[in-house]
PDB file of N, CA, C and O in Angstrom:
ATOM      1  N   UNK A   1       5.459 -14.059 -31.630  1.00  0.00           N
ATOM      2  CA  UNK A   1       4.054 -13.908 -31.107  1.00  0.00           C
ATOM      3  C   UNK A   1       3.919 -14.705 -29.776  1.00  0.00           C
ATOM      4  O   UNK A   1       3.243 -14.257 -28.850  1.00  0.00           O
ATOM      5  N   UNK A   2       4.549 -15.846 -29.701  1.00  0.00           N
ATOM      6  CA  UNK A   2       4.486 -16.640 -28.517  1.00  0.00           C
ATOM      7  C   UNK A   2       5.173 -15.996 -27.361  1.00  0.00           C
ATOM      8  O   UNK A   2       4.772 -16.163 -26.209  1.00  0.00           O
ATOM      9  N   UNK A   3       6.259 -15.222 -27.678  1.00  0.00           N
ATOM     10  CA  UNK A   3       6.984 -14.550 -26.608  1.00  0.00           C
ATOM     11  C   UNK A   3       6.020 -13.457 -25.975  1.00  0.00           C
ATOM     12  O   UNK A   3       6.022 -13.276 -24.757  1.00  0.00           O
ATOM     13  N   UNK A   4       5.239 -12.771 -26.781  1.00  0.00           N
ATOM     14  CA  UNK A   4       4.341 -11.720 -26.248  1.00  0.00           C
ATOM     15  C   UNK A   4       3.324 -12.384 -25.373  1.00  0.00           C
ATOM     16  O   UNK A   4       3.043 -11.841 -24.304  1.00  0.00           O
ATOM     17  N   UNK A   5       2.745 -13.505 -25.720  1.00  0.00           N
ATOM     18  CA  UNK A   5       1.742 -14.191 -24.942  1.00  0.00           C
ATOM     19  C   UNK A   5       2.355 -14.609 -23.603  1.00  0.00           C
ATOM     20  O   UNK A   5       1.695 -14.516 -22.568  1.00  0.00           O
ATOM     21  N   UNK A   6       3.690 -15.098 -23.613  1.00  0.00           N
ATOM     22  CA  UNK A   6       4.262 -15.471 -22.424  1.00  0.00           C
ATOM     23  C   UNK A   6       4.469 -14.375 -21.444  1.00  0.00           C
ATOM     24  O   UNK A   6       4.332 -14.584 -20.239  1.00  0.00           O
ATOM     25  N   UNK A   7       4.821 -13.116 -21.962  1.00  0.00           N
ATOM     26  CA  UNK A   7       5.009 -11.939 -21.104  1.00  0.00           C
ATOM     27  C   UNK A   7       3.647 -11.536 -20.513  1.00  0.00           C
ATOM     28  O   UNK A   7       3.550 -11.147 -19.349  1.00  0.00           O
ATOM     29  N   UNK A   8       2.669 -11.633 -21.291  1.00  0.00           N
ATOM     30  CA  UNK A   8       1.320 -11.191 -20.701  1.00  0.00           C
ATOM     31  C   UNK A   8       0.846 -12.178 -19.719  1.00  0.00           C
ATOM     32  O   UNK A   8       0.242 -11.797 -18.717  1.00  0.00           O
ATOM     33  N   UNK A   9       1.093 -13.476 -19.953  1.00  0.00           N
ATOM     34  CA  UNK A   9       0.598 -14.477 -18.880  1.00  0.00           C
ATOM     35  C   UNK A   9       1.464 -14.292 -17.638  1.00  0.00           C
ATOM     36  O   UNK A   9       0.951 -14.505 -16.540  1.00  0.00           O
ATOM     37  N   UNK A  10       2.679 -13.929 -17.724  1.00  0.00           N
ATOM     38  CA  UNK A  10       3.475 -13.683 -16.486  1.00  0.00           C
ATOM     39  C   UNK A  10       2.946 -12.447 -15.787  1.00  0.00           C
ATOM     40  O   UNK A  10       2.812 -12.425 -14.563  1.00  0.00           O
ATOM     41  N   UNK A  11       2.663 -11.477 -16.520  1.00  0.00           N
ATOM     42  CA  UNK A  11       2.113 -10.206 -15.912  1.00  0.00           C
ATOM     43  C   UNK A  11       0.806 -10.506 -15.196  1.00  0.00           C
ATOM     44  O   UNK A  11       0.591 -10.057 -14.070  1.00  0.00           O
ATOM     45  N   UNK A  12      -0.067 -11.267 -15.851  1.00  0.00           N
ATOM     46  CA  UNK A  12      -1.353 -11.629 -15.236  1.00  0.00           C
ATOM     47  C   UNK A  12      -1.168 -12.447 -13.992  1.00  0.00           C
ATOM     48  O   UNK A  12      -1.930 -12.311 -13.035  1.00  0.00           O
ATOM     49  N   UNK A  13      -0.138 -13.320 -13.991  1.00  0.00           N
ATOM     50  CA  UNK A  13       0.134 -14.125 -12.839  1.00  0.00           C
ATOM     51  C   UNK A  13       0.606 -13.283 -11.731  1.00  0.00           C
ATOM     52  O   UNK A  13       0.149 -13.490 -10.606  1.00  0.00           O
ATOM     53  N   UNK A  14       1.499 -12.328 -11.936  1.00  0.00           N
ATOM     54  CA  UNK A  14       1.963 -11.391 -10.873  1.00  0.00           C
ATOM     55  C   UNK A  14       0.779 -10.508 -10.381  1.00  0.00           C
ATOM     56  O   UNK A  14       0.633 -10.285  -9.179  1.00  0.00           O
ATOM     57  N   UNK A  15       0.001 -10.047 -11.253  1.00  0.00           N
ATOM     58  CA  UNK A  15      -1.149  -9.241 -10.749  1.00  0.00           C
ATOM     59  C   UNK A  15      -2.184  -9.991  -9.948  1.00  0.00           C
ATOM     60  O   UNK A  15      -2.851  -9.414  -9.089  1.00  0.00           O
ATOM     61  N   UNK A  16      -2.324 -11.289 -10.225  1.00  0.00           N
ATOM     62  CA  UNK A  16      -3.223 -12.104  -9.347  1.00  0.00           C
ATOM     63  C   UNK A  16      -2.574 -12.475  -8.076  1.00  0.00           C
ATOM     64  O   UNK A  16      -3.252 -12.620  -7.059  1.00  0.00           O
ATOM     65  N   UNK A  17      -1.203 -12.647  -8.081  1.00  0.00           N
ATOM     66  CA  UNK A  17      -0.483 -13.103  -6.840  1.00  0.00           C
ATOM     67  C   UNK A  17      -0.306 -11.930  -5.886  1.00  0.00           C
ATOM     68  O   UNK A  17      -0.465 -12.106  -4.678  1.00  0.00           O
ATOM     69  N   UNK A  18       0.020 -10.736  -6.387  1.00  0.00           N
ATOM     70  CA  UNK A  18       0.356  -9.613  -5.583  1.00  0.00           C
ATOM     71  C   UNK A  18      -0.593  -8.446  -5.791  1.00  0.00           C
ATOM     72  O   UNK A  18      -0.651  -7.896  -6.891  1.00  0.00           O
ATOM     73  N   UNK A  19      -1.331  -8.056  -4.775  1.00  0.00           N
ATOM     74  CA  UNK A  19      -2.410  -7.037  -4.895  1.00  0.00           C
ATOM     75  C   UNK A  19      -1.882  -5.706  -5.316  1.00  0.00           C
ATOM     76  O   UNK A  19      -2.564  -4.991  -6.051  1.00  0.00           O
ATOM     77  N   UNK A  20      -0.680  -5.324  -4.882  1.00  0.00           N
ATOM     78  CA  UNK A  20      -0.115  -4.017  -5.040  1.00  0.00           C
ATOM     79  C   UNK A  20       0.293  -3.774  -6.548  1.00  0.00           C
ATOM     80  O   UNK A  20       0.527  -2.624  -6.917  1.00  0.00           O
ATOM     81  N   UNK A  21       0.377  -4.768  -7.367  1.00  0.00           N
ATOM     82  CA  UNK A  21       0.815  -4.584  -8.771  1.00  0.00           C
ATOM     83  C   UNK A  21      -0.330  -4.044  -9.598  1.00  0.00           C
ATOM     84  O   UNK A  21      -0.095  -3.569 -10.709  1.00  0.00           O
ATOM     85  N   UNK A  22      -1.555  -4.092  -9.112  1.00  0.00           N
ATOM     86  CA  UNK A  22      -2.652  -3.581  -9.775  1.00  0.00           C
ATOM     87  C   UNK A  22      -3.087  -4.354 -11.039  1.00  0.00           C
ATOM     88  O   UNK A  22      -2.524  -5.408 -11.335  1.00  0.00           O
ATOM     89  N   UNK A  23      -4.024  -3.868 -11.740  1.00  0.00           N
ATOM     90  CA  UNK A  23      -4.535  -4.491 -12.961  1.00  0.00           C
ATOM     91  C   UNK A  23      -5.173  -3.436 -13.847  1.00  0.00           C
ATOM     92  O   UNK A  23      -5.080  -2.256 -13.509  1.00  0.00           O
ATOM     93  N   UNK A  24      -5.804  -3.772 -14.940  1.00  0.00           N
ATOM     94  CA  UNK A  24      -6.321  -2.796 -15.851  1.00  0.00           C
ATOM     95  C   UNK A  24      -7.447  -1.940 -15.232  1.00  0.00           C
ATOM     96  O   UNK A  24      -7.643  -0.791 -15.627  1.00  0.00           O
ATOM     97  N   UNK A  25      -8.177  -2.506 -14.268  1.00  0.00           N
ATOM     98  CA  UNK A  25      -9.267  -1.738 -13.745  1.00  0.00           C
ATOM     99  C   UNK A  25      -8.970  -1.143 -12.357  1.00  0.00           C
ATOM    100  O   UNK A  25      -9.887  -0.788 -11.616  1.00  0.00           O
ATOM    101  N   UNK A  26      -7.702  -1.041 -12.025  1.00  0.00           N
ATOM    102  CA  UNK A  26      -7.339  -0.398 -10.773  1.00  0.00           C
ATOM    103  C   UNK A  26      -7.510   1.146 -10.834  1.00  0.00           C
ATOM    104  O   UNK A  26      -6.958   1.828 -11.698  1.00  0.00           O
ATOM    105  N   UNK A  27      -8.298   1.643  -9.879  1.00  0.00           N
ATOM    106  CA  UNK A  27      -8.477   3.091  -9.843  1.00  0.00           C
ATOM    107  C   UNK A  27      -7.311   3.814  -9.177  1.00  0.00           C
ATOM    108  O   UNK A  27      -6.517   3.208  -8.458  1.00  0.00           O
ATOM    109  N   UNK A  28      -7.225   5.084  -9.420  1.00  0.00           N
ATOM    110  CA  UNK A  28      -6.194   5.856  -8.824  1.00  0.00           C
ATOM    111  C   UNK A  28      -6.192   5.817  -7.326  1.00  0.00           C
ATOM    112  O   UNK A  28      -5.130   5.805  -6.704  1.00  0.00           O
ATOM    113  N   UNK A  29      -7.363   5.797  -6.733  1.00  0.00           N
ATOM    114  CA  UNK A  29      -7.539   5.715  -5.285  1.00  0.00           C
ATOM    115  C   UNK A  29      -7.003   4.356  -4.773  1.00  0.00           C
ATOM    116  O   UNK A  29      -6.310   4.341  -3.755  1.00  0.00           O
ATOM    117  N   UNK A  30      -7.299   3.200  -5.446  1.00  0.00           N
ATOM    118  CA  UNK A  30      -6.871   1.923  -4.983  1.00  0.00           C
ATOM    119  C   UNK A  30      -5.312   1.842  -5.030  1.00  0.00           C
ATOM    120  O   UNK A  30      -4.655   1.387  -4.093  1.00  0.00           O
ATOM    121  N   UNK A  31      -4.777   2.311  -6.173  1.00  0.00           N
ATOM    122  CA  UNK A  31      -3.316   2.298  -6.347  1.00  0.00           C
ATOM    123  C   UNK A  31      -2.615   3.130  -5.287  1.00  0.00           C
ATOM    124  O   UNK A  31      -1.592   2.719  -4.740  1.00  0.00           O
ATOM    125  N   UNK A  32      -3.182   4.326  -4.993  1.00  0.00           N
ATOM    126  CA  UNK A  32      -2.592   5.111  -4.000  1.00  0.00           C
ATOM    127  C   UNK A  32      -2.665   4.598  -2.585  1.00  0.00           C
ATOM    128  O   UNK A  32      -1.753   4.750  -1.772  1.00  0.00           O
ATOM    129  N   UNK A  33      -3.819   3.974  -2.334  1.00  0.00           N
ATOM    130  CA  UNK A  33      -3.965   3.308  -1.030  1.00  0.00           C
ATOM    131  C   UNK A  33      -2.995   2.204  -0.846  1.00  0.00           C
ATOM    132  O   UNK A  33      -2.384   2.051   0.212  1.00  0.00           O
ATOM    133  N   UNK A  34      -2.852   1.415  -1.906  1.00  0.00           N
ATOM    134  CA  UNK A  34      -1.814   0.249  -1.835  1.00  0.00           C
ATOM    135  C   UNK A  34      -0.392   0.850  -1.536  1.00  0.00           C
ATOM    136  O   UNK A  34       0.365   0.317  -0.725  1.00  0.00           O
ATOM    137  N   UNK A  35      -0.100   1.886  -2.172  1.00  0.00           N
ATOM    138  CA  UNK A  35       1.225   2.560  -2.056  1.00  0.00           C
ATOM    139  C   UNK A  35       1.469   2.952  -0.583  1.00  0.00           C
ATOM    140  O   UNK A  35       2.501   2.654   0.020  1.00  0.00           O
ATOM    141  N   UNK A  36       0.457   3.630  -0.059  1.00  0.00           N
ATOM    142  CA  UNK A  36       0.519   4.187   1.326  1.00  0.00           C
ATOM    143  C   UNK A  36       0.627   3.043   2.330  1.00  0.00           C
ATOM    144  O   UNK A  36       1.420   3.108   3.270  1.00  0.00           O
ATOM    145  N   UNK A  37      -0.213   1.939   2.118  1.00  0.00           N
ATOM    146  CA  UNK A  37      -0.185   0.861   3.053  1.00  0.00           C
ATOM    147  C   UNK A  37       1.086   0.165   2.979  1.00  0.00           C
ATOM    148  O   UNK A  37       1.579  -0.234   4.034  1.00  0.00           O
ATOM    149  N   UNK A  38       1.713  -0.045   1.824  1.00  0.00           N
ATOM    150  CA  UNK A  38       3.009  -0.680   1.658  1.00  0.00           C
ATOM    151  C   UNK A  38       4.114   0.084   2.476  1.00  0.00           C
ATOM    152  O   UNK A  38       4.923  -0.485   3.209  1.00  0.00           O
ATOM    153  N   UNK A  39       4.057   1.378   2.274  1.00  0.00           N
ATOM    154  CA  UNK A  39       4.995   2.219   3.036  1.00  0.00           C
ATOM    155  C   UNK A  39       4.820   2.187   4.525  1.00  0.00           C
ATOM    156  O   UNK A  39       5.805   2.130   5.261  1.00  0.00           O
ATOM    157  N   UNK A  40       3.560   2.223   5.004  1.00  0.00           N
ATOM    158  CA  UNK A  40       3.317   2.150   6.421  1.00  0.00           C
ATOM    159  C   UNK A  40       3.794   0.773   7.042  1.00  0.00           C
ATOM    160  O   UNK A  40       4.397   0.696   8.112  1.00  0.00           O
ATOM    161  N   UNK A  41       3.463  -0.271   6.268  1.00  0.00           N
ATOM    162  CA  UNK A  41       3.845  -1.578   6.695  1.00  0.00           C
ATOM    163  C   UNK A  41       5.425  -1.729   6.804  1.00  0.00           C
ATOM    164  O   UNK A  41       5.967  -2.376   7.700  1.00  0.00           O
ATOM    165  N   UNK A  42       6.077  -1.083   5.829  1.00  0.00           N
ATOM    166  CA  UNK A  42       7.528  -1.077   5.841  1.00  0.00           C
ATOM    167  C   UNK A  42       8.034  -0.335   7.104  1.00  0.00           C
ATOM    168  O   UNK A  42       8.980  -0.788   7.747  1.00  0.00           O
ATOM    169  N   UNK A  43       7.441   0.730   7.431  1.00  0.00           N
ATOM    170  CA  UNK A  43       7.869   1.564   8.580  1.00  0.00           C
ATOM    171  C   UNK A  43       7.682   0.619   9.860  1.00  0.00           C
ATOM    172  O   UNK A  43       8.570   0.574  10.711  1.00  0.00           O
ATOM    173  N   UNK A  44       6.564  -0.099   9.974  1.00  0.00           N
ATOM    174  CA  UNK A  44       6.385  -0.925  11.102  1.00  0.00           C
ATOM    175  C   UNK A  44       7.365  -2.051  11.197  1.00  0.00           C
ATOM    176  O   UNK A  44       7.765  -2.449  12.291  1.00  0.00           O
ATOM    177  N   UNK A  45       7.763  -2.577  10.041  1.00  0.00           N
ATOM    178  CA  UNK A  45       8.666  -3.730   9.921  1.00  0.00           C
ATOM    179  C   UNK A  45      10.170  -3.343  10.240  1.00  0.00           C
ATOM    180  O   UNK A  45      10.952  -4.186  10.679  1.00  0.00           O
ATOM    181  N   UNK A  46      10.503  -2.156  10.021  1.00  0.00           N
ATOM    182  CA  UNK A  46      11.838  -1.698  10.197  1.00  0.00           C
ATOM    183  C   UNK A  46      11.935  -0.940  11.563  1.00  0.00           C
ATOM    184  O   UNK A  46      11.533   0.219  11.667  1.00  0.00           O
ATOM    185  N   UNK A  47      12.466  -1.612  12.573  1.00  0.00           N
ATOM    186  CA  UNK A  47      12.512  -1.024  13.951  1.00  0.00           C
ATOM    187  C   UNK A  47      13.290   0.309  13.999  1.00  0.00           C
ATOM    188  O   UNK A  47      12.976   1.164  14.827  1.00  0.00           O
ATOM    189  N   UNK A  48      14.310   0.502  13.113  1.00  0.00           N
ATOM    190  CA  UNK A  48      15.082   1.746  13.189  1.00  0.00           C
ATOM    191  C   UNK A  48      14.218   2.913  12.616  1.00  0.00           C
ATOM    192  O   UNK A  48      14.313   4.050  13.080  1.00  0.00           O
ATOM    193  N   UNK A  49      13.428   2.617  11.660  1.00  0.00           N
ATOM    194  CA  UNK A  49      12.518   3.744  11.169  1.00  0.00           C
ATOM    195  C   UNK A  49      11.484   4.124  12.194  1.00  0.00           C
ATOM    196  O   UNK A  49      11.160   5.299  12.364  1.00  0.00           O
ATOM    197  N   UNK A  50      10.960   3.109  12.888  1.00  0.00           N
ATOM    198  CA  UNK A  50      10.015   3.382  13.936  1.00  0.00           C
ATOM    199  C   UNK A  50      10.679   4.131  15.110  1.00  0.00           C
ATOM    200  O   UNK A  50      10.010   4.979  15.701  1.00  0.00           O
ATOM    201  N   UNK A  51      11.891   3.890  15.473  1.00  0.00           N
ATOM    202  CA  UNK A  51      12.568   4.647  16.443  1.00  0.00           C
ATOM    203  C   UNK A  51      12.869   6.070  15.924  1.00  0.00           C
ATOM    204  O   UNK A  51      12.766   7.033  16.684  1.00  0.00           O
ATOM    205  N   UNK A  52      13.230   6.203  14.668  1.00  0.00           N
ATOM    206  CA  UNK A  52      13.466   7.554  14.173  1.00  0.00           C
ATOM    207  C   UNK A  52      12.171   8.459  14.226  1.00  0.00           C
ATOM    208  O   UNK A  52      12.222   9.639  14.574  1.00  0.00           O
ATOM    209  N   UNK A  53      11.052   7.839  13.868  1.00  0.00           N
ATOM    210  CA  UNK A  53       9.814   8.569  13.943  1.00  0.00           C
ATOM    211  C   UNK A  53       9.459   8.882  15.420  1.00  0.00           C
ATOM    212  O   UNK A  53       8.922   9.955  15.693  1.00  0.00           O
ATOM    213  N   UNK A  54       9.736   7.996  16.350  1.00  0.00           N
ATOM    214  CA  UNK A  54       9.428   8.283  17.741  1.00  0.00           C
ATOM    215  C   UNK A  54      10.259   9.420  18.219  1.00  0.00           C
ATOM    216  O   UNK A  54       9.719  10.309  18.878  1.00  0.00           O
ATOM    217  N   UNK A  55      11.525   9.465  17.943  1.00  0.00           N
ATOM    218  CA  UNK A  55      12.387  10.549  18.356  1.00  0.00           C
ATOM    219  C   UNK A  55      11.930  11.903  17.690  1.00  0.00           C
ATOM    220  O   UNK A  55      11.872  12.953  18.330  1.00  0.00           O
ATOM    221  N   UNK A  56      11.616  11.796  16.371  1.00  0.00           N
ATOM    222  CA  UNK A  56      11.290  13.016  15.638  1.00  0.00           C
ATOM    223  C   UNK A  56       9.970  13.684  16.133  1.00  0.00           C
ATOM    224  O   UNK A  56       9.828  14.907  16.154  1.00  0.00           O
ATOM    225  N   UNK A  57       9.006  12.785  16.535  1.00  0.00           N
ATOM    226  CA  UNK A  57       7.713  13.252  17.024  1.00  0.00           C
ATOM    227  C   UNK A  57       7.593  13.399  18.511  1.00  0.00           C
ATOM    228  O   UNK A  57       6.584  13.881  19.028  1.00  0.00           O
ATOM    229  N   UNK A  58       8.715  12.946  19.252  1.00  0.00           N
ATOM    230  CA  UNK A  58       8.741  13.049  20.674  1.00  0.00           C
ATOM    231  C   UNK A  58       7.661  12.251  21.320  1.00  0.00           C
ATOM    232  O   UNK A  58       7.036  12.690  22.285  1.00  0.00           O
ATOM    233  N   UNK A  59       7.434  11.061  20.785  1.00  0.00           N
ATOM    234  CA  UNK A  59       6.422  10.077  21.265  1.00  0.00           C
ATOM    235  C   UNK A  59       7.031   8.769  21.510  1.00  0.00           C
ATOM    236  O   UNK A  59       8.120   8.478  21.014  1.00  0.00           O
ATOM    237  N   UNK A  60       6.340   7.937  22.290  1.00  0.00           N
ATOM    238  CA  UNK A  60       6.896   6.583  22.457  1.00  0.00           C
ATOM    239  C   UNK A  60       6.695   5.701  21.235  1.00  0.00           C
ATOM    240  O   UNK A  60       5.826   5.928  20.393  1.00  0.00           O
ATOM    241  N   UNK A  61       7.537   4.692  21.185  1.00  0.00           N
ATOM    242  CA  UNK A  61       7.470   3.822  20.022  1.00  0.00           C
ATOM    243  C   UNK A  61       6.130   3.106  19.941  1.00  0.00           C
ATOM    244  O   UNK A  61       5.664   2.809  18.841  1.00  0.00           O
ATOM    245  N   UNK A  62       5.508   2.826  21.055  1.00  0.00           N
ATOM    246  CA  UNK A  62       4.191   2.159  21.029  1.00  0.00           C
ATOM    247  C   UNK A  62       3.137   3.029  20.507  1.00  0.00           C
ATOM    248  O   UNK A  62       2.245   2.577  19.789  1.00  0.00           O
ATOM    249  N   UNK A  63       3.214   4.369  20.870  1.00  0.00           N
ATOM    250  CA  UNK A  63       2.218   5.351  20.352  1.00  0.00           C
ATOM    251  C   UNK A  63       2.392   5.494  18.809  1.00  0.00           C
ATOM    252  O   UNK A  63       1.400   5.568  18.083  1.00  0.00           O
ATOM    253  N   UNK A  64       3.653   5.533  18.317  1.00  0.00           N
ATOM    254  CA  UNK A  64       3.909   5.659  16.932  1.00  0.00           C
ATOM    255  C   UNK A  64       3.358   4.440  16.233  1.00  0.00           C
ATOM    256  O   UNK A  64       2.696   4.589  15.206  1.00  0.00           O
ATOM    257  N   UNK A  65       3.593   3.262  16.725  1.00  0.00           N
ATOM    258  CA  UNK A  65       3.127   2.018  16.105  1.00  0.00           C
ATOM    259  C   UNK A  65       1.631   2.039  16.026  1.00  0.00           C
ATOM    260  O   UNK A  65       1.056   1.652  15.009  1.00  0.00           O
ATOM    261  N   UNK A  66       0.942   2.518  17.157  1.00  0.00           N
ATOM    262  CA  UNK A  66      -0.513   2.578  17.185  1.00  0.00           C
ATOM    263  C   UNK A  66      -1.003   3.542  16.107  1.00  0.00           C
ATOM    264  O   UNK A  66      -1.934   3.220  15.369  1.00  0.00           O
ATOM    265  N   UNK A  67      -0.402   4.693  16.011  1.00  0.00           N
ATOM    266  CA  UNK A  67      -0.849   5.770  15.036  1.00  0.00           C
ATOM    267  C   UNK A  67      -0.688   5.227  13.604  1.00  0.00           C
ATOM    268  O   UNK A  67      -1.559   5.437  12.760  1.00  0.00           O
ATOM    269  N   UNK A  68       0.447   4.517  13.330  1.00  0.00           N
ATOM    270  CA  UNK A  68       0.623   3.946  11.962  1.00  0.00           C
ATOM    271  C   UNK A  68      -0.420   2.852  11.690  1.00  0.00           C
ATOM    272  O   UNK A  68      -0.938   2.748  10.578  1.00  0.00           O
ATOM    273  N   UNK A  69      -0.706   2.084  12.651  1.00  0.00           N
ATOM    274  CA  UNK A  69      -1.736   1.044  12.508  1.00  0.00           C
ATOM    275  C   UNK A  69      -3.112   1.712  12.157  1.00  0.00           C
ATOM    276  O   UNK A  69      -3.833   1.255  11.271  1.00  0.00           O
ATOM    277  N   UNK A  70      -3.421   2.761  12.860  1.00  0.00           N
ATOM    278  CA  UNK A  70      -4.600   3.506  12.700  1.00  0.00           C
ATOM    279  C   UNK A  70      -4.724   4.112  11.175  1.00  0.00           C
ATOM    280  O   UNK A  70      -5.763   4.083  10.516  1.00  0.00           O
ATOM    281  N   UNK A  71      -3.562   4.626  10.767  1.00  0.00           N
ATOM    282  CA  UNK A  71      -3.478   5.194   9.475  1.00  0.00           C
ATOM    283  C   UNK A  71      -3.681   4.157   8.314  1.00  0.00           C
ATOM    284  O   UNK A  71      -4.144   4.494   7.225  1.00  0.00           O
ATOM    285  N   UNK A  72      -3.306   2.876   8.616  1.00  0.00           N
ATOM    286  CA  UNK A  72      -3.463   1.784   7.597  1.00  0.00           C
ATOM    287  C   UNK A  72      -4.910   1.496   7.247  1.00  0.00           C
ATOM    288  O   UNK A  72      -5.210   0.990   6.166  1.00  0.00           O
ATOM    289  N   UNK A  73      -5.831   1.830   8.195  1.00  0.00           N
ATOM    290  CA  UNK A  73      -7.209   1.569   7.884  1.00  0.00           C
ATOM    291  C   UNK A  73      -7.709   2.355   6.639  1.00  0.00           C
ATOM    292  O   UNK A  73      -8.247   1.759   5.706  1.00  0.00           O
ATOM    293  N   UNK A  74      -7.533   3.644   6.637  1.00  0.00           N
ATOM    294  CA  UNK A  74      -7.820   4.460   5.455  1.00  0.00           C
ATOM    295  C   UNK A  74      -6.738   5.465   5.286  1.00  0.00           C
ATOM    296  O   UNK A  74      -6.884   6.616   5.697  1.00  0.00           O
ATOM    297  N   UNK A  75      -5.662   5.063   4.698  1.00  0.00           N
ATOM    298  CA  UNK A  75      -4.505   6.004   4.544  1.00  0.00           C
ATOM    299  C   UNK A  75      -4.735   7.195   3.664  1.00  0.00           C
ATOM    300  O   UNK A  75      -4.003   8.179   3.766  1.00  0.00           O
ATOM    301  N   UNK A  76      -5.737   7.147   2.790  1.00  0.00           N
ATOM    302  CA  UNK A  76      -5.984   8.233   1.865  1.00  0.00           C
ATOM    303  C   UNK A  76      -7.319   8.790   2.064  1.00  0.00           C
ATOM    304  O   UNK A  76      -7.855   9.440   1.166  1.00  0.00           O
ATOM    305  N   UNK A  77      -7.916   8.564   3.241  1.00  0.00           N
ATOM    306  CA  UNK A  77      -9.262   9.068   3.501  1.00  0.00           C
ATOM    307  C   UNK A  77     -10.315   8.141   2.991  1.00  0.00           C
ATOM    308  O   UNK A  77     -10.010   7.072   2.462  1.00  0.00           O
ATOM    309  N   UNK A  78     -11.546   8.534   3.142  1.00  0.00           N
ATOM    310  CA  UNK A  78     -12.647   7.577   2.719  1.00  0.00           C
ATOM    311  C   UNK A  78     -12.610   7.500   1.204  1.00  0.00           C
ATOM    312  O   UNK A  78     -12.227   8.445   0.515  1.00  0.00           O
ATOM    313  N   UNK A  79     -13.024   6.333   0.709  1.00  0.00           N
ATOM    314  CA  UNK A  79     -13.015   6.130  -0.795  1.00  0.00           C
ATOM    315  C   UNK A  79     -13.982   7.073  -1.454  1.00  0.00           C
ATOM    316  O   UNK A  79     -15.000   7.425  -0.858  1.00  0.00           O
ATOM    317  N   UNK A  80     -13.699   7.492  -2.656  1.00  0.00           N
ATOM    318  CA  UNK A  80     -14.582   8.358  -3.423  1.00  0.00           C
ATOM    319  C   UNK A  80     -15.849   7.614  -3.784  1.00  0.00           C
ATOM    320  O   UNK A  80     -15.836   6.384  -3.834  1.00  0.00           O
ATOM    321  N   UNK A  81     -16.884   8.275  -4.024  1.00  0.00           N
ATOM    322  CA  UNK A  81     -18.169   7.679  -4.420  1.00  0.00           C
ATOM    323  C   UNK A  81     -17.989   7.199  -5.867  1.00  0.00           C
ATOM    324  O   UNK A  81     -17.478   7.898  -6.742  1.00  0.00           O
ATOM    325  N   UNK A  82     -18.429   6.004  -6.042  1.00  0.00           N
ATOM    326  CA  UNK A  82     -18.410   5.443  -7.428  1.00  0.00           C
ATOM    327  C   UNK A  82     -19.555   5.963  -8.246  1.00  0.00           C
ATOM    328  O   UNK A  82     -20.696   5.980  -7.785  1.00  0.00           O
ATOM    329  N   UNK A  83     -19.266   6.392  -9.466  1.00  0.00           N
ATOM    330  CA  UNK A  83     -20.342   6.815 -10.356  1.00  0.00           C
ATOM    331  C   UNK A  83     -20.886   5.585 -11.130  1.00  0.00           C
ATOM    332  O   UNK A  83     -20.139   4.677 -11.493  1.00  0.00           O
ATOM    333  N   UNK A  84     -22.125   5.595 -11.350  1.00  0.00           N
ATOM    334  CA  UNK A  84     -22.827   4.563 -12.033  1.00  0.00           C
ATOM    335  C   UNK A  84     -22.767   4.934 -13.569  1.00  0.00           C
ATOM    336  O   UNK A  84     -23.266   5.977 -13.992  1.00  0.00           O
ATOM    337  N   UNK A  85     -22.143   4.042 -14.351  1.00  0.00           N
ATOM    338  CA  UNK A  85     -22.024   4.266 -15.791  1.00  0.00           C
ATOM    339  C   UNK A  85     -23.150   3.548 -16.592  1.00  0.00           C
ATOM    340  O   UNK A  85     -23.189   3.641 -17.819  1.00  0.00           O
TER     341      UNK A  85
END
């Protein structure tokens, strides 16, 4: 029984420390937005990926970086309207 409590407390600690891990009340939209932002941040952080995108899209690296930063604002479009329960 104590082992189960320990696992749950570790999970709660991870969920409070890292936003992307989600929690019981995370919506599909929030989870998907976190996934997209993590991917976009990774693309910005890896110079080779940024260069690859620049060559593939025939754009400058600065333009690709700007476009990715713009996408990070709302990567999945505007949030859905919340229903009142």
